[in-house]
HTML snippet that shows the backbone in 3Dmol.js (N, CA, C, O; Angstrom):
<script src="https://3Dmol.org/build/3Dmol-min.js"></script>
<div id="view" style="width:600px;height:400px;position:relative"></div>
<script>
const pdb = `
ATOM      1  N   MET A   1       0.837  -1.166   0.000  1.00  0.00           N
ATOM      2  CA  MET A   1       0.000   0.000   0.000  1.00  0.00           C
ATOM      3  C   MET A   1       0.893   1.245   0.000  1.00  0.00           C
ATOM      4  O   MET A   1       1.910   1.292   0.692  1.00  0.00           O
ATOM      5  N   LYS A   2       0.505   2.229  -0.770  1.00  0.00           N
ATOM      6  CA  LYS A   2       1.299   3.452  -0.878  1.00  0.00           C
ATOM      7  C   LYS A   2       1.126   4.329   0.355  1.00  0.00           C
ATOM      8  O   LYS A   2       0.144   4.222   1.089  1.00  0.00           O
ATOM      9  N   LYS A   3       2.106   5.196   0.559  1.00  0.00           N
ATOM     10  CA  LYS A   3       2.061   6.086   1.721  1.00  0.00           C
ATOM     11  C   LYS A   3       0.900   7.071   1.631  1.00  0.00           C
ATOM     12  O   LYS A   3       0.325   7.439   2.656  1.00  0.00           O
ATOM     13  N   GLY A   4       0.549   7.499   0.428  1.00  0.00           N
ATOM     14  CA  GLY A   4      -0.584   8.400   0.254  1.00  0.00           C
ATOM     15  C   GLY A   4      -1.893   7.759   0.663  1.00  0.00           C
ATOM     16  O   GLY A   4      -2.754   8.415   1.251  1.00  0.00           O
ATOM     17  N   THR A   5      -2.048   6.487   0.357  1.00  0.00           N
ATOM     18  CA  THR A   5      -3.255   5.759   0.736  1.00  0.00           C
ATOM     19  C   THR A   5      -3.346   5.612   2.245  1.00  0.00           C
ATOM     20  O   THR A   5      -4.417   5.776   2.829  1.00  0.00           O
ATOM     21  N   ILE A   6      -2.238   5.307   2.862  1.00  0.00           N
ATOM     22  CA  ILE A   6      -2.207   5.193   4.319  1.00  0.00           C
ATOM     23  C   ILE A   6      -2.552   6.537   4.950  1.00  0.00           C
ATOM     24  O   ILE A   6      -3.288   6.596   5.935  1.00  0.00           O
ATOM     25  N   ALA A   7      -2.024   7.605   4.386  1.00  0.00           N
ATOM     26  CA  ALA A   7      -2.320   8.947   4.908  1.00  0.00           C
ATOM     27  C   ALA A   7      -3.802   9.259   4.794  1.00  0.00           C
ATOM     28  O   ALA A   7      -4.376   9.856   5.706  1.00  0.00           O
ATOM     29  N   ARG A   8      -4.432   8.868   3.695  1.00  0.00           N
ATOM     30  CA  ARG A   8      -5.874   9.099   3.533  1.00  0.00           C
ATOM     31  C   ARG A   8      -6.672   8.369   4.606  1.00  0.00           C
ATOM     32  O   ARG A   8      -7.582   8.935   5.213  1.00  0.00           O
ATOM     33  N   PHE A   9      -6.318   7.099   4.832  1.00  0.00           N
ATOM     34  CA  PHE A   9      -7.011   6.334   5.861  1.00  0.00           C
ATOM     35  C   PHE A   9      -6.824   6.968   7.230  1.00  0.00           C
ATOM     36  O   PHE A   9      -7.773   7.051   8.009  1.00  0.00           O
ATOM     37  N   VAL A  10      -5.619   7.413   7.529  1.00  0.00           N
ATOM     38  CA  VAL A  10      -5.341   8.004   8.835  1.00  0.00           C
ATOM     39  C   VAL A  10      -6.103   9.313   9.015  1.00  0.00           C
ATOM     40  O   VAL A  10      -6.713   9.533  10.061  1.00  0.00           O
ATOM     41  N   VAL A  11      -6.074  10.179   8.011  1.00  0.00           N
ATOM     42  CA  VAL A  11      -6.765  11.465   8.111  1.00  0.00           C
ATOM     43  C   VAL A  11      -8.268  11.258   8.262  1.00  0.00           C
ATOM     44  O   VAL A  11      -8.890  11.856   9.139  1.00  0.00           O
ATOM     45  N   LEU A  12      -8.851  10.420   7.419  1.00  0.00           N
ATOM     46  CA  LEU A  12     -10.288  10.166   7.530  1.00  0.00           C
ATOM     47  C   LEU A  12     -10.639   9.460   8.836  1.00  0.00           C
ATOM     48  O   LEU A  12     -11.682   9.729   9.431  1.00  0.00           O
ATOM     49  N   GLY A  13      -9.778   8.570   9.274  1.00  0.00           N
ATOM     50  CA  GLY A  13     -10.022   7.877  10.540  1.00  0.00           C
ATOM     51  C   GLY A  13      -9.997   8.815  11.731  1.00  0.00           C
ATOM     52  O   GLY A  13     -10.854   8.729  12.610  1.00  0.00           O
ATOM     53  N   VAL A  14      -9.023   9.709  11.767  1.00  0.00           N
ATOM     54  CA  VAL A  14      -8.932  10.667  12.870  1.00  0.00           C
ATOM     55  C   VAL A  14     -10.117  11.633  12.832  1.00  0.00           C
ATOM     56  O   VAL A  14     -10.698  11.942  13.872  1.00  0.00           O
ATOM     57  N   LEU A  15     -10.473  12.106  11.651  1.00  0.00           N
ATOM     58  CA  LEU A  15     -11.615  12.999  11.515  1.00  0.00           C
ATOM     59  C   LEU A  15     -12.907  12.301  11.930  1.00  0.00           C
ATOM     60  O   LEU A  15     -13.716  12.876  12.657  1.00  0.00           O
ATOM     61  N   TRP A  16     -13.102  11.075  11.476  1.00  0.00           N
ATOM     62  CA  TRP A  16     -14.296  10.319  11.830  1.00  0.00           C
ATOM     63  C   TRP A  16     -14.349  10.069  13.334  1.00  0.00           C
ATOM     64  O   TRP A  16     -15.401  10.227  13.953  1.00  0.00           O
ATOM     65  N   LEU A  17     -13.217   9.678  13.924  1.00  0.00           N
ATOM     66  CA  LEU A  17     -13.173   9.416  15.357  1.00  0.00           C
ATOM     67  C   LEU A  17     -13.460  10.679  16.162  1.00  0.00           C
ATOM     68  O   LEU A  17     -14.163  10.625  17.171  1.00  0.00           O
ATOM     69  N   GLY A  18     -12.923  11.809  15.722  1.00  0.00           N
ATOM     70  CA  GLY A  18     -13.182  13.069  16.401  1.00  0.00           C
ATOM     71  C   GLY A  18     -14.651  13.452  16.353  1.00  0.00           C
ATOM     72  O   GLY A  18     -15.218  13.891  17.354  1.00  0.00           O
ATOM     73  N   LEU A  19     -15.265  13.287  15.193  1.00  0.00           N
ATOM     74  CA  LEU A  19     -16.686  13.598  15.068  1.00  0.00           C
ATOM     75  C   LEU A  19     -17.553  12.646  15.892  1.00  0.00           C
ATOM     76  O   LEU A  19     -18.567  13.059  16.454  1.00  0.00           O
ATOM     77  N   CYS A  20     -17.162  11.394  15.963  1.00  0.00           N
ATOM     78  CA  CYS A  20     -17.910  10.441  16.784  1.00  0.00           C
ATOM     79  C   CYS A  20     -17.782  10.780  18.270  1.00  0.00           C
ATOM     80  O   CYS A  20     -18.761  10.717  19.013  1.00  0.00           O
ATOM     81  N   CYS A  21     -16.590  11.134  18.692  1.00  0.00           N
ATOM     82  CA  CYS A  21     -16.398  11.532  20.093  1.00  0.00           C
ATOM     83  C   CYS A  21     -17.198  12.784  20.419  1.00  0.00           C
ATOM     84  O   CYS A  21     -17.787  12.886  21.496  1.00  0.00           O
ATOM     85  N   TYR A  22     -17.221  13.728  19.499  1.00  0.00           N
ATOM     86  CA  TYR A  22     -18.017  14.945  19.692  1.00  0.00           C
ATOM     87  C   TYR A  22     -19.501  14.602  19.820  1.00  0.00           C
ATOM     88  O   TYR A  22     -20.204  15.130  20.681  1.00  0.00           O
ATOM     89  N   MET A  23     -19.957  13.713  18.952  1.00  0.00           N
ATOM     90  CA  MET A  23     -21.364  13.328  18.978  1.00  0.00           C
ATOM     91  C   MET A  23     -21.707  12.603  20.277  1.00  0.00           C
ATOM     92  O   MET A  23     -22.764  12.845  20.859  1.00  0.00           O
ATOM     93  N   LEU A  24     -20.834  11.726  20.733  1.00  0.00           N
ATOM     94  CA  LEU A  24     -21.096  11.000  21.975  1.00  0.00           C
ATOM     95  C   LEU A  24     -21.023  11.916  23.189  1.00  0.00           C
ATOM     96  O   LEU A  24     -21.719  11.682  24.177  1.00  0.00           O
ATOM     97  N   ALA A  25     -20.197  12.951  23.133  1.00  0.00           N
ATOM     98  CA  ALA A  25     -20.072  13.871  24.260  1.00  0.00           C
ATOM     99  C   ALA A  25     -21.285  14.794  24.375  1.00  0.00           C
ATOM    100  O   ALA A  25     -21.641  15.210  25.477  1.00  0.00           O
ATOM    101  N   HIS A  26     -21.917  15.117  23.255  1.00  0.00           N
ATOM    102  CA  HIS A  26     -22.993  16.100  23.273  1.00  0.00           C
ATOM    103  C   HIS A  26     -24.380  15.508  23.063  1.00  0.00           C
ATOM    104  O   HIS A  26     -25.371  16.237  23.100  1.00  0.00           O
ATOM    105  N   ALA A  27     -24.467  14.232  22.849  1.00  0.00           N
ATOM    106  CA  ALA A  27     -25.764  13.605  22.635  1.00  0.00           C
ATOM    107  C   ALA A  27     -25.928  12.446  23.612  1.00  0.00           C
ATOM    108  O   ALA A  27     -24.956  11.892  24.125  1.00  0.00           O
ATOM    109  N   GLN A  28     -27.153  12.112  23.844  1.00  0.00           N
ATOM    110  CA  GLN A  28     -27.438  10.979  24.707  1.00  0.00           C
ATOM    111  C   GLN A  28     -27.142   9.691  23.931  1.00  0.00           C
ATOM    112  O   GLN A  28     -27.513   9.565  22.764  1.00  0.00           O
ATOM    113  N   VAL A  29     -26.478   8.746  24.578  1.00  0.00           N
ATOM    114  CA  VAL A  29     -26.136   7.498  23.903  1.00  0.00           C
ATOM    115  C   VAL A  29     -27.370   6.600  23.865  1.00  0.00           C
ATOM    116  O   VAL A  29     -27.840   6.106  24.890  1.00  0.00           O
ATOM    117  N   THR A  30     -27.871   6.409  22.665  1.00  0.00           N
ATOM    118  CA  THR A  30     -29.020   5.537  22.445  1.00  0.00           C
ATOM    119  C   THR A  30     -28.673   4.570  21.325  1.00  0.00           C
ATOM    120  O   THR A  30     -27.593   4.633  20.738  1.00  0.00           O
ATOM    121  N   LEU A  31     -29.592   3.692  21.047  1.00  0.00           N
ATOM    122  CA  LEU A  31     -29.389   2.754  19.948  1.00  0.00           C
ATOM    123  C   LEU A  31     -29.276   3.498  18.625  1.00  0.00           C
ATOM    124  O   LEU A  31     -28.531   3.082  17.738  1.00  0.00           O
ATOM    125  N   TYR A  32     -30.009   4.593  18.490  1.00  0.00           N
ATOM    126  CA  TYR A  32     -29.952   5.389  17.262  1.00  0.00           C
ATOM    127  C   TYR A  32     -28.563   6.006  17.058  1.00  0.00           C
ATOM    128  O   TYR A  32     -28.040   5.982  15.944  1.00  0.00           O
ATOM    129  N   THR A  33     -27.965   6.555  18.110  1.00  0.00           N
ATOM    130  CA  THR A  33     -26.633   7.154  17.954  1.00  0.00           C
ATOM    131  C   THR A  33     -25.590   6.088  17.623  1.00  0.00           C
ATOM    132  O   THR A  33     -24.680   6.336  16.832  1.00  0.00           O
ATOM    133  N   VAL A  34     -25.717   4.924  18.213  1.00  0.00           N
ATOM    134  CA  VAL A  34     -24.795   3.826  17.883  1.00  0.00           C
ATOM    135  C   VAL A  34     -24.983   3.410  16.431  1.00  0.00           C
ATOM    136  O   VAL A  34     -24.007   3.140  15.731  1.00  0.00           O
ATOM    137  N   PHE A  35     -26.226   3.356  15.976  1.00  0.00           N
ATOM    138  CA  PHE A  35     -26.503   3.026  14.587  1.00  0.00           C
ATOM    139  C   PHE A  35     -25.890   4.052  13.645  1.00  0.00           C
ATOM    140  O   PHE A  35     -25.304   3.691  12.624  1.00  0.00           O
ATOM    141  N   VAL A  36     -26.023   5.327  13.984  1.00  0.00           N
ATOM    142  CA  VAL A  36     -25.463   6.389  13.141  1.00  0.00           C
ATOM    143  C   VAL A  36     -23.943   6.270  13.066  1.00  0.00           C
ATOM    144  O   VAL A  36     -23.367   6.463  11.995  1.00  0.00           O
ATOM    145  N   ILE A  37     -23.290   5.959  14.167  1.00  0.00           N
ATOM    146  CA  ILE A  37     -21.839   5.811  14.175  1.00  0.00           C
ATOM    147  C   ILE A  37     -21.415   4.624  13.315  1.00  0.00           C
ATOM    148  O   ILE A  37     -20.484   4.739  12.517  1.00  0.00           O
ATOM    149  N   VAL A  38     -22.078   3.505  13.467  1.00  0.00           N
ATOM    150  CA  VAL A  38     -21.734   2.310  12.682  1.00  0.00           C
ATOM    151  C   VAL A  38     -22.021   2.541  11.199  1.00  0.00           C
ATOM    152  O   VAL A  38     -21.213   2.171  10.346  1.00  0.00           O
ATOM    153  N   ALA A  39     -23.155   3.143  10.891  1.00  0.00           N
ATOM    154  CA  ALA A  39     -23.495   3.406   9.488  1.00  0.00           C
ATOM    155  C   ALA A  39     -22.502   4.373   8.854  1.00  0.00           C
ATOM    156  O   ALA A  39     -22.119   4.194   7.698  1.00  0.00           O
ATOM    157  N   SER A  40     -22.087   5.385   9.589  1.00  0.00           N
ATOM    158  CA  SER A  40     -21.125   6.335   9.027  1.00  0.00           C
ATOM    159  C   SER A  40     -19.773   5.668   8.784  1.00  0.00           C
ATOM    160  O   SER A  40     -19.093   5.978   7.806  1.00  0.00           O
ATOM    161  N   ALA A  41     -19.389   4.766   9.661  1.00  0.00           N
ATOM    162  CA  ALA A  41     -18.130   4.038   9.448  1.00  0.00           C
ATOM    163  C   ALA A  41     -18.215   3.181   8.190  1.00  0.00           C
ATOM    164  O   ALA A  41     -17.259   3.120   7.416  1.00  0.00           O
ATOM    165  N   ILE A  42     -19.332   2.530   7.984  1.00  0.00           N
ATOM    166  CA  ILE A  42     -19.505   1.701   6.789  1.00  0.00           C
ATOM    167  C   ILE A  42     -19.489   2.565   5.535  1.00  0.00           C
ATOM    168  O   ILE A  42     -18.858   2.210   4.539  1.00  0.00           O
ATOM    169  N   ILE A  43     -20.179   3.695   5.582  1.00  0.00           N
ATOM    170  CA  ILE A  43     -20.236   4.579   4.418  1.00  0.00           C
ATOM    171  C   ILE A  43     -18.866   5.144   4.075  1.00  0.00           C
ATOM    172  O   ILE A  43     -18.551   5.325   2.899  1.00  0.00           O
ATOM    173  N   ILE A  44     -18.053   5.424   5.075  1.00  0.00           N
ATOM    174  CA  ILE A  44     -16.748   6.044   4.842  1.00  0.00           C
ATOM    175  C   ILE A  44     -15.681   5.012   4.474  1.00  0.00           C
ATOM    176  O   ILE A  44     -14.953   5.196   3.498  1.00  0.00           O
ATOM    177  N   PHE A  45     -15.583   3.936   5.241  1.00  0.00           N
ATOM    178  CA  PHE A  45     -14.418   3.059   5.113  1.00  0.00           C
ATOM    179  C   PHE A  45     -14.576   1.887   4.146  1.00  0.00           C
ATOM    180  O   PHE A  45     -13.576   1.433   3.590  1.00  0.00           O
ATOM    181  N   VAL A  46     -15.767   1.387   3.925  1.00  0.00           N
ATOM    182  CA  VAL A  46     -15.940   0.244   3.022  1.00  0.00           C
ATOM    183  C   VAL A  46     -15.573   0.590   1.573  1.00  0.00           C
ATOM    184  O   VAL A  46     -14.852  -0.183   0.942  1.00  0.00           O
ATOM    185  N   PRO A  47     -16.034   1.713   1.021  1.00  0.00           N
ATOM    186  CA  PRO A  47     -15.616   2.033  -0.348  1.00  0.00           C
ATOM    187  C   PRO A  47     -14.109   2.232  -0.487  1.00  0.00           C
ATOM    188  O   PRO A  47     -13.515   1.838  -1.491  1.00  0.00           O
ATOM    189  N   MET A  48     -13.496   2.843   0.523  1.00  0.00           N
ATOM    190  CA  MET A  48     -12.038   3.020   0.468  1.00  0.00           C
ATOM    191  C   MET A  48     -11.332   1.669   0.539  1.00  0.00           C
ATOM    192  O   MET A  48     -10.348   1.444  -0.164  1.00  0.00           O
ATOM    193  N   TYR A  49     -11.828   0.779   1.379  1.00  0.00           N
ATOM    194  CA  TYR A  49     -11.243  -0.556   1.478  1.00  0.00           C
ATOM    195  C   TYR A  49     -11.345  -1.282   0.143  1.00  0.00           C
ATOM    196  O   TYR A  49     -10.377  -1.889  -0.315  1.00  0.00           O
ATOM    197  N   LYS A  50     -12.519  -1.217  -0.480  1.00  0.00           N
ATOM    198  CA  LYS A  50     -12.702  -1.890  -1.761  1.00  0.00           C
ATOM    199  C   LYS A  50     -11.815  -1.303  -2.853  1.00  0.00           C
ATOM    200  O   LYS A  50     -11.316  -2.035  -3.708  1.00  0.00           O
ATOM    201  N   LYS A  51     -11.617   0.002  -2.829  1.00  0.00           N
ATOM    202  CA  LYS A  51     -10.850   0.642  -3.882  1.00  0.00           C
ATOM    203  C   LYS A  51      -9.351   0.448  -3.708  1.00  0.00           C
ATOM    204  O   LYS A  51      -8.655   0.154  -4.680  1.00  0.00           O
ATOM    205  N   TYR A  52      -8.843   0.606  -2.499  1.00  0.00           N
ATOM    206  CA  TYR A  52      -7.395   0.641  -2.312  1.00  0.00           C
ATOM    207  C   TYR A  52      -6.780  -0.653  -1.792  1.00  0.00           C
ATOM    208  O   TYR A  52      -5.624  -0.938  -2.106  1.00  0.00           O
ATOM    209  N   ILE A  53      -7.495  -1.430  -1.025  1.00  0.00           N
ATOM    210  CA  ILE A  53      -6.897  -2.613  -0.409  1.00  0.00           C
ATOM    211  C   ILE A  53      -7.245  -3.876  -1.181  1.00  0.00           C
ATOM    212  O   ILE A  53      -6.393  -4.751  -1.341  1.00  0.00           O
ATOM    213  N   LYS A  54      -8.466  -3.988  -1.658  1.00  0.00           N
ATOM    214  CA  LYS A  54      -8.898  -5.210  -2.339  1.00  0.00           C
ATOM    215  C   LYS A  54      -8.403  -5.289  -3.780  1.00  0.00           C
ATOM    216  O   LYS A  54      -8.699  -6.273  -4.459  1.00  0.00           O
ATOM    217  N   LYS A  55      -7.684  -4.327  -4.264  1.00  0.00           N
ATOM    218  CA  LYS A  55      -7.203  -4.314  -5.642  1.00  0.00           C
ATOM    219  C   LYS A  55      -6.501  -5.580  -6.033  1.00  0.00           C
ATOM    220  O   LYS A  55      -6.044  -5.708  -7.168  1.00  0.00           O
TER     221      LYS A  55
END
`;
const viewer = $3Dmol.createViewer("view");
viewer.addModel(pdb, "pdb");
viewer.setStyle({}, {cartoon: {color: "spectrum"}});
viewer.zoomTo();
viewer.render();
</script>
């Protein structure tokens, strides 16, 4: 894997993690918030995995 690809994963991962932490800090933890976090992870990381790692 190229260094640029790793950098993309790291930047998006840190940004996603920061937004999830912000959401958990300011919202009540319910099944809906957990669903939103899991769905956002799937939407963000699965296409990148398919494009860059599964090649």
